[in-house]
N, C-alpha and C positions, 0 to 999 in steps of 0.2 A: 864356328861362330853361331851363336844363338840369335835367331831373328825373332822379332815381335810377331806373334800370331795374328793372322788376319781374320776377324770374325766374318761370318757369312752375311749378316745383315747389320753392318756397322752403323747405319743411319739412326735408328731409334735409340742406340746406346750412347750417342754422343753426349747426352745430358749428364751421364754418370762419370765422365772423365775428370779426374783430378788434375787440373792443368799444372799447378805448382809442383805436385809430386812427380808428374811425368817429366817436367823440366829438370828437376834435380837428378832423376835417374838417367835421362838421356845425355846429360852433360858429359858423363863418363864413357859414352860409347863412341864408336868410330864414326867417321864421316859417312861411310857406306850404310851404316845402320840408320843414321839420320835421313839419308836419302830414301831409304826404304819406307820409313815412317811417313815421310812427306808424300810418297806415292800412295800409301794406304789412305791417308787422310784426304788426298785429292780425289780418290775414287769412292769416298764414303758418302756421296750425295751431292757434292758440289757440281753444278752444271758447267763450271769453268774452273779448272785448276788454278788459273792465274789469280783467282780471288784470294788465295792464301798468301800470295806474295806481297811483301811490304810495298806500300805505295811509292817508296823512294827508288824502287828497282829501275823504273824506266829512266829516271834522271841519271842513275849511276851508269847504266848502259850507254846512254847518249854521251856522257862526259868521258868515258874511258876509251872509246874508239876501238881499234883493233888491238887485242891483247894476245899474248902468247898463251901456251897451255898452262903454265904455272900461274899467270895472272888471272886467267879465267877460272882456274881451280880455286884460288884464294877469294875471288869475287863470289863464286857460287857458295863457298863455305860461309862467307860473311852474310850473304843474303839469306841463306838457310837459317842461320842463327837468329837473324833479325826477325824472320817470319815465325820462329818458334818461341819468341818471348811470350810469357803468360798473358799480358794485356792484349797484344795483337792477336794471339791465337783465340782468345775468348771473343774478341770483337768480330773476327772473321767467321768464327763458328756461329755467332748469333745471326749474322747476315745470311748464312746458309739456311738456318732454321726458319728465319722469316720468309725466305723465298719458298720453302716447302709449305709453310702455313698459308701463304697467299694462294697456293694452288689447291687448297682444300676448302675453299669457301663454299657455302651451300648454293646449289644451283636451282632449287625449287622450294616452294613453301613446305613447311613441316606440319604434319598433323598434330593436333593438340595432345593426342594420346602418346605420341613419341617425343614430344618437346622436352619434357622433364628429363628423360634419359639422355637426350642429346646434350642438354646443358650440363648435366652431371659428368658426362664423358669429357666435355670441353674444359671443365674446371680442373681436371687432372693435368691438362696441358694448356697452360695459360697462353702459350705462344700462338695457339690457334685463334684466340680472340684478337691478338695483335695482328695476325695475318689478315683477318677480316677488316680490321680498322685501317690498315695500310691500303687495302684494295678500295675501301670506301673513299679515302682521300684521293686516290688516283682517278676516281670516277667523276670528279668535279669538272664540269665543262667550262674551261677558261674563257672561251669566246662568249658564252651566254651569261656567265656570272660576273658582271661588271658593276662597279659602284661609282660611276662617273658623277651622278647627281649627289649622292651622299657625301662624296669627298669635298664638295664645295660648301657644305653646311657645317662648318666647324663648331659653331656655338650650340648646335642642336644635337651633337653627338658626344655624350659624356665618355663613351668608350670608342675611340676612333678605329680600333681594330675590328669592331663589329658594326658594319654598315649594311644597309639593305641593298640587295641586288636590284638593278634597274627594271628587270623584266617582271618582278612580282612585288614591288614595293607598294605600300598603301598611299594613295593620292587623295588628299582632302580638297574640298572646294576652296578656291583662292579667295581670301578676304580682300576687300577694297583697301588700298594703301599698303599692302604687304605682299609683294610678289613671291616671297618664299613661303607663304603660309600654306602652300600645298604640300610641303614636305613634313614628314614625320618618320622617325626611325622605327619603322614597323614593316613587317613582311607577311604576305599571305603564304600559308602552307596548306597543302592538300592532305587529306586523309585517304585511307584506302577506299572509302565509300562515297566521299563527297569532295568536290573542289572548293578551295578557299574555306575549309572547315575551321581553320585557326588563323589567328593573327598574333605573331610573336613580336614583342617590342621590348625596349629597354625600361629600366626603372626611372621613375621621375626624380630628377636630381635638382631642378631649379624651379622657381615659381612660374616662369613662362611655360615650362614643360607641363606644369600642372594644368594650366588652362588648355594647352594643346592636347593633353591626354583625354580630358573629359569631352572635348570637342570631337575627338576621334571616336570615343565610345558612342556619342550621340549619332554621328554621321553613319557609322557602321550598323547602327541599330542593334548592337550586341546587348544581351541581358545577362552575361556571365563573364566574370573576371577571375582569373586564377593568378595569385601572387605567390611566388616560390622563394621569397627572400625575407629576411628580417629587416625591420626598419633600421636597427642598429646592431652591428655584428663586428666582432674583432676590433673594437675601439675605433670604429669609424662608421659614418652614416652610409648605409647601403642604398637606402631609398627614402625619400621624403614621405611623410604621412599625408598622402594626397587626398584623403577623405576627411570630412569634418566629424567632430564628435556629436554635434547636433545638426547645424545647418550652415551652409556657406554658399556664396555665389562665385563661380569661376567663369569670368567673361559674361556671357548671356545665359549660362546654364546654372540653375540652382540645384545643389546636391544636399539632400537631407538623409541623415541616418535614422532609420525607423526601427531597426531591430539588430541586436548583436547576440550571438550565441558563441560562447567560449568553450572549447574542448581542450583536451590535454595537448594535442599536437597541431591544432588548427583553429581558426576563428572564422565563423560564417557571419557576414554582415549583409543587411538588406538596405539598399539605397533607393531613394525616390528622386529621379531627375525631372526637372521642370524647365521647359523652354517655350516661351511664347504661349503659355497656357496649356501646352501638351505635357502629360506626365507619363513616365515609364518607370518600371521597377527593374533593378539590377542587383544580382547576387554577387557578392565578393567573397571568394574562398581564399583565405590567407593561411598558407602553410608555414608554421613557425618552427618547424623541427629541423630544417635544412640549414646547418651552420656552414660557415665558410671553410672550404678545403676539407670537406668531409661528406659523408653520405648519411641519409636519414634512416630510420627504421623502415624497412620495406613494408611492414604491416600498416604503419601509419600512412605511408605514401599511397598504398593501394586503397585504403579507406577514403582518403581525400579524393582520389579519382572516382570511386564509387559514388560519393556524394555529388560530385560535379555531373557525372553522367546521369544520375537519377534526376537531378534538377533539370537538365537540358531536355531529357526525354519527356518529363512531365510538362514543361513549358516549351512546346514545339515552335520555336522561332527560327526562321531561316536567316540566321546571322551567325557570324563566326564567334568562336570562343577566344577571348583575348587572354593571352598567357604572357607573363613577364617574370623575369628574375632580376638580378642586379644588372647584368649586361645583355640580357636577351640572347643567351647562348646555351651553354651546356645543360643547365637545370631545365630550361624550357624544352629543350630537345628530348630530355628523358621523359618528361610528362607526355609529350606528343607521341613518342614511340610507344609508350605504355598504353595510352588511350586508343591509338589507331589500331594497334595489333590486337587488343582485346575486342574491339568492335569487329575486326575481321574474323576473329575466332568465333564470335557470337553468331555471325552470319554464315560462314563457310566451314568452321571447325578447323581452320588452319592458321598458322602464324608465319610471318616472313619478316624477320627483324633486319636481315641484311639488305634486302631490296628497299625497305622503307628508310633505312639509314642513308642509303644513297639518295633518296628523294629529299631527305632533310638537308644534307650538305649542299645540295644544289638549289635549295630554297633560301638559305641564310647561312652566313659564315659561322663556324664553330658550334653548330647545333649538336654535333658529335665531337666533343672537345678532347677526349682522352680515352685510352684503353680502359682505364678503371671505370669511367662513366659508361662505356659500351658494355662492359661486363655487368655493371649494375642493372642495366636495362634487361639483360638476359635473366639475371637473378630475380628481378621483380616480376617479370612475366612468368617465370617458372613457379614462383610462389603463388601468383594469382591463379595459375592453371590448377595447381594442387589444391589450394584452399578455396575452392568454389563453394563455400558454406555461407549462405545468405542469412541475414537476420530474420527472425520470425516475429509475427505480430503477437501482441500480448494474449489475445484470446486463443491462440494456437498452443499455449502452454497447457491449457486444460485438455485440448484435443490430444496432445502428446501424452499426457498422463493416462487418458482413457485407452490409449493404444496397448497398454500392458494387459488389458483384460482379455483380448483375443490372442491366441497363441501365434497365429500367423503374423499379426501386426507386431507382436512382441519380438519375434525373431528379426523382423525388418528393423525395428528400432535398435535392437542390440547390435546388429551388424553396422548400422550407422554410427552408433557410439564407438564401436571398435575401430571403425575407419577414422573417426575424428581423433581418437586417442593415438593412433599410429601417426597421424599427421602432426599432432602436437609434439610427440616424442621426436619426430624427424626434424621439425622446425625449431625446436628449443635449442638456443645456442649453448655451446659448452664453454665454460670459463676455464681458462688455463691458469697455471700457477702464477705466471707473470701478471695476469689481470688482477689477481688477488694478493699482490705482494705484501700489502700492509698487514693482512691477517696471518701471513705465514712468517712474519719476522719473529725472531727468537723471543723478544720481550712481549709479544702479543699472543703467542701460542697458548698460554695458560688462560687467556680470556675467552677461548672458544670451547663450547661444549662438544662440538663435533668438528674435527679438522676438515671434513669434507663439505661443511656448510660455512663458507667464509665469504664475506661481501666483496664485490669488485671495487677497486679503488675509485673508479669514476662515478660510482653510485652510492658510496657510503657517506653518512653524515659525519663530518669531522667535528670533534669536540674542541672547544676553545678555552674553557676554564681550567686552570691548573689544579690538579687533584691527584691524590694517590702518590705512590712511589715509583710507578713505572716510568721508564725512559720515554715511552710514546704515550703521552696522556691524551692524544687526539683520537685514539682508536677505541671503538666499541663494535661488537659484532652486531651490526645493524645495517640495513640496506634500504634505499629509497625505492618506492614502487609508485608508478604513475596511476592516477585515477582516471575516470572518464572525462572529467571536466578540467582537471588541473594536473600539471606535472608534479611529481614528488608529493602527492597528496597523502601518502601513507609512508610510515617508517616501520619496517618489520624487524623485530629483534626477538631474542630468546629470553627465557627467565634468567635474571641476573644471578651470577654466582656470588658467593660471599665476598670475593675479591673485586667484583665489578658492580656492586650496589652503588658506590659513589659515581661510577661512570654512568649508570642508569639515570640518576637524578641530574647529572650534568647534561645528559642528552635532553631531558625535559626542559631544563632551564635555558640552555644555549640555543635550542631550536624553537623555543616558545610553544611547546606542544600543549594544547589545551585539553586534549582527551587521550587517555590511555585505556585500551581495551585488552584485558587479560583473558584469554580464552581457555585457560587451564585451571582446574582446581589444584590447590596446593597439595603436593605429595609429601614425601619425606622432608622434614625441615632441614635435615643435614644435606640433602641433595638440592632441595629447592628452598633456600632460606627466605625468611619474611623480609620484604623490602618496604612495607608500609605498616604503620601502627594504626590503632583504632581511635585514639584520642590523644590530646595534648600535643606537645612538641617533641621533636627528636632531631638529632643532628646526623647528617650523612655527608661526610667529607666537609667541603666548604659551604654546605647548604643547611639551613634550618627549615624543617618541614613541619607545618602546623596543620593538624586535621581540624577543620572548622565545621565539618558535617559528615556524619556517617549513617548510612541506612542499610538495612538488610531486606531483601526481597526474596520471594520464592526461587527466582532463577538467577539472582545476581546480588552483589553488594556494591555500594558506591561510596567512595571516599572523595569528599571535596577538600582539597588541600591547598595551602598557601606556601609557596616555595620562596624563601628569602636567601639571598647570597651574603655570606659574611665577607665584608670588604676589608677587614683587618687581619685576615689570615696571612701568615708569613709567606713570603715568596720562596720559591725553590732555591736552595743553595744558601739561604741565610743562616747565619750562626746564631742559635738561640741564646748562647752565652755572651754574645758580643754586647758591648756597651752601647746603649741607645743614645744618640746625640740629642742634646737639648738646646734651648734658646737662652740659657742663663748667661749673663754677661752682656747681652745685647742692650743698647740704650733704651729700646722700646719694650723690653721684656717686663711683664708683670706676673707676679706669682699667682697661679690660679687658686681659686677658692677651694676649700676642703671639699672633697667629694662625699656625697651622701650615699653613694652606691655601696652595696654589700662588699665585703672583702673578696678580692679575686675577680670581680665583675668589672669589665672594662668598657662596657657600652650598655645602652638601654634602647629599647624599641619605642618608637612613637608612631603608631598607626595613624595616618592622616587621610585615608580614603573613606569615602562615604558611599556604601554600596546600596543599590536598589533591587538587585536580584537576590532573592533569598532561597534557601533550600525548601523544597516542597515536602509535604508530609506523606505523600502517597505516590505510588508508582504511576497512578493515572495522571497526576499533575506533572510529574517529571517527564512523562512521554509527551505531554501536551497533545494528546490525541485520544479520540474516542474509540479507536479500533484496537481495543485490548481485550484479551480473553475474559469473559464474564466470571469464570471460576476464580480468577485471581482477585477480582474486586471484592469477593466475599471473605477473603482471608483477612485476619486481623493485621492491622498496620502498626508498626512500631511507633510508640508515642515519641513526640519531639523531646529531645534531650535539652535540659537546661544548660545554656551556654554562659560562659563568663562574659563580663562586660567587654573585655578586650577582644573577644572573638565574635561578638555579635555582628558588627558590620562585616559582611562576608565577601562580596564581590564588588569591584568598582567597574563602572562602564568606561571611564576615561583613562584607566590605567595610570592613575597618578603615582608618582614615585613614592616608594616606601623609604622614609628617612631613618637613618641610624646616626646617633650622636656618639662620637668616640672620644676617648681621652687623648690628650696631646701626645703622650708617649706612644700610644697605639698608632696614631697618625704618622708620627715620625718613623716608627718601625716599619710601617707598610709603604713608606716612600711617598706619602701624599703631603701636599702643602696646604690643604684646605682643612678647616676645622669641622665642616659639615660634609658628609659623604652621602650621596643618594644612591640607593640600590633599588633596581626595579623588582617588582614582585610578580611572580607567575601564579596564576590561578589555574588549577588543573583538576579535572574530574577523572578518577581512576575507577573503572568499571571492571569487576571480576565476575565471571560466570560461576554458577554453582551446580549446573546441571550437565556438565561435560567432564566426566572422569577421564583420567589420563589414559586408561586402557581402552577407551571407546573411540572408534573411528568417527562416529557422528554423535551429536548431542542426544540426550535422553528426551528432550522436548524441542521440537522445531518452533513452537510458539514462544518458548523462552528465548531462543536465539533471535527471533524476530523482534521481541521486546528489547533485547540488548541493542540491536541495530537502531530501533526507534529512539531509545534513550540517548545513544551517542549522537545521532543525527539531530535530535532536538536540542541537545546541549551545544552542538556546534553552531546552531543558528543564533543562540542567545548568549554565548560566551563573550567576554569582553575582548577588546583589542583586536578587532578584525579577524575572527576565527576562521573565516573562509579562506584566508591566505596562509594559515598555519597547518602544519602536518598533524596527522593522527597516528599515535603509536599503537601498533597491533602486535601483540606478543603471545607466544605459547611456550610450552615447556622446552621445545627444541628449536623454535623459530622457523619451522617449516610446516608441520601439520596444523590444520584448522585455520591457519591464517589466510590461506587462499580462499576458503569458503567465505569468510567475512569480507575480504576485499572484493572478490568477484561479485558477491551479492550487492555491495554498495555501488560498484560500477554499473551493474545491470539496473539497479534502481534509478540511478541518475539517467541512464539511457531511456528507461521507461518514462520518466518524468519529462525528458526533453524531446524524444523522438517517437514515443509510443511503440517501441519495438524492443526486442531482446536479442542479444548476440553473445551467448555465453562462450562460444568457441573462441572468438577473437578477444574477449575479455581475458580468458585464461592465457591465450598466447601472448598478450601484452604484459601481463603481470609476471610471466616466467622469463622475461628478458634479463632482469637483473638477479633473480633468484630462481634458477631452473628447477629446484626441487618443489616449488609450490604446486599444490593441487595433486593429490593422489588420483591417478587416472582410473583406478578401480572403484573406489567408494566415493571420494569427495566430488568428483566431476558429475557423477549421477545425482548425488545429493544436492548439488547446487541447483539443478533443475527443480527439485522438490521445494527448496527454499523460495525460489522465485515464484513458483505456483502458489505457495502459501501467502507470499506477500501480495500477489495479485488478487487472490480471493478475499483477503482481509482489508482491501482498500477499494471502497465503492467508486472512487473517482475514476479508476481505470475502466471499470465496467460501464460507467456512464459514457466514457469516450468511445467504447466499442459499440454502444447502441447508436451513437450519433453517426458512425461510419460503418454500416453493415456491409457484408460481402454481397456481391451481385447475386450469388446463388441463394442467399438467404433473405433477399428483399421481400419476395412474395410471402414467404413463411412468416416473417416478422410482421408484415402488414396484417395477416390473418390473426396472429396471436394478439397484437395490440387491439384489434377490433373486438375481442371477446371481453366480457366482464371478468373481473378478478374472481378466482375461486374462493370458496369458503375457507379452505386451509390457508391460503395466502393472506386473506384478510385477517384471520385470527393471528397469524404470525406477525403481521404489521402492527396490530394492536398491542401485542405483547412487547414488541420492540419499542413502541411508543411509551408504554408504562415504564420500561427499564430506563429509557432516556430521561423521563421525568424524575425518577428516583435519583439518578446521578446528578441532575441539576440541583436537587434539594440538598 
């Protein structure tokens, strides 16, 4: 008889056991073999072999009483088979593994240098995170954590399962006439370095809670509020908007919104609170990225925490940080664990996630809500430890550039760049085939230039207009990329193929794109077909594109186009030979007058918009900026072309609808019952570079690329129909190269304008989330620093800001410099600059 071999260390191999396969094989073996297998499994790590026995065994033994040998044998066989069922075996095996994991919890803080390796090792065995989570829940002190007071305040607890413990709840001063006004659903929580460092509360769900919330903010003296939930999420209100748009009074406290800064993943508001003549400033950090039943981008979450900590340290107020999500539980606990452990690491160089999690669960219920949330805390801390790359001030860009002159400094800078490149490669998420299922469908494979560059389904722009012959008309190889101030600010796509030109114009129309930046010179027309003409009208699928302005500049060309949608195009599946129904025979039918249109034409255009923004005659006017290279201003400018009467009104500011009048037969064929159909018009500016050949990694002229950025940003400010809410299409020949340089430069420019600092590392990390191939680490990453230095040096406003806030080490030197009279060379340079500005004005 062949017995099952017993491994020397069966414990770690239990995860690889195929339960269903083992069951099918063992059914054919004898009872003695089954007994041997049970003995092996019982000795494989279970502290008590009876855990493998089915729970019904005790009841069976109690009910059978004294049995004979044959009865006991039949009973043992039945119990053995019951214990070996796949479901019960898997359940009992999980219990054993959890018991082992609970014995391997960390017993001391971890050094920051070893923390990342520790987390990576635990990711391989997720059961270890669950073991820590179970031990954390066992550490709750039942006698200390009581909610007797909160259980009697039903109206003030929108989430009855999350009540503050009596020993650390926030107690407000009692108001006259309201004996329960001392209660608020909020709890004090300690950090590693300070007691009562945080106050965790629930979201405001009713108007009385609104007054109660602001009274708590005033009584605690807090100047920082962190909100970790959306106002409206998953088709329900998660939190009332408890702050005013301008000014409002809540009880005896007046709240005024004096500043709002919007970023891609969070919003920072500044409130001024006034009570009895006393005024205070409060910062409100609203994280808008954390959706219900999901987890946010770790990079955005870490950036929010950095902003909060930067403000708290700058304004040293001995008051707690108020943190709330929807129910004051899991999300708030994640933020507290991240902030407290990073503060501990900054002071001692160590982290202790497990012990602080035990502190959280004893301070408020459900602050550690699930195993997934607990693992998210570990992942966020590991990324924060790895990516300890801080933003740099704008004037440090010039210092960084000067470091290349000395060999020693150049080696240090190259080592730092190599370290950042390795971090970006390690932290860039990999997209699986299932994430990009739409691009790998059979009908969409021919729409991709590279099968390895396919957009993920959750971040690709879906097309809505019916076009082409493909079964999936919603797909185009394009992906949304977040900017610095807005989500999905850019749409990255590749040069359209001859079969996807219609999809390209559909993308422009359906997503109201006001700007298209093409970063590639046209190569072979067969490989890169022309998708835009230079004058007149042309039809691309269901759209008619009219070029109303065309200019050539030394570094770029610009097409101002008007995109109109044909509303009478036949629907898919319609038979073109089918007889069109008419209204003849109806009592109210009148025969229409004879048409004066040319034969074969079924409709006519009637432009009814009156535009005020007209095309400019020079690059200087298009950029709307004086910071342009002087060499380009001396080049001859293309004269204005004479336009026809129908094309003279170019752009409308109110986006009035473009009316098309159709024949009654066309209206019937298209399924409409109206005789007048309104189709919106899209005005789009297409900018194509001329100084970046396909074979070059970087452009021939950085100044030319800067002017392309200026022109696109200038048009975005004055384009019609709220251009700040519409995406910008950025394209290249393959949809990967060059695009990251343009998007990264725009993100850093917005950061310089808003915060007067630059963080290229995190900008690249954020843009690679949806398209991991963006930014070549060898050439484009380094070139991005050169672009930002060039932008900084060509904008005097940034240098003025640096002069207003000098470094402490340079204060004395700057005072000595400013006290000296200007040199002769400097005065001559200023006079020459003055003469040039006078010529430009003339």
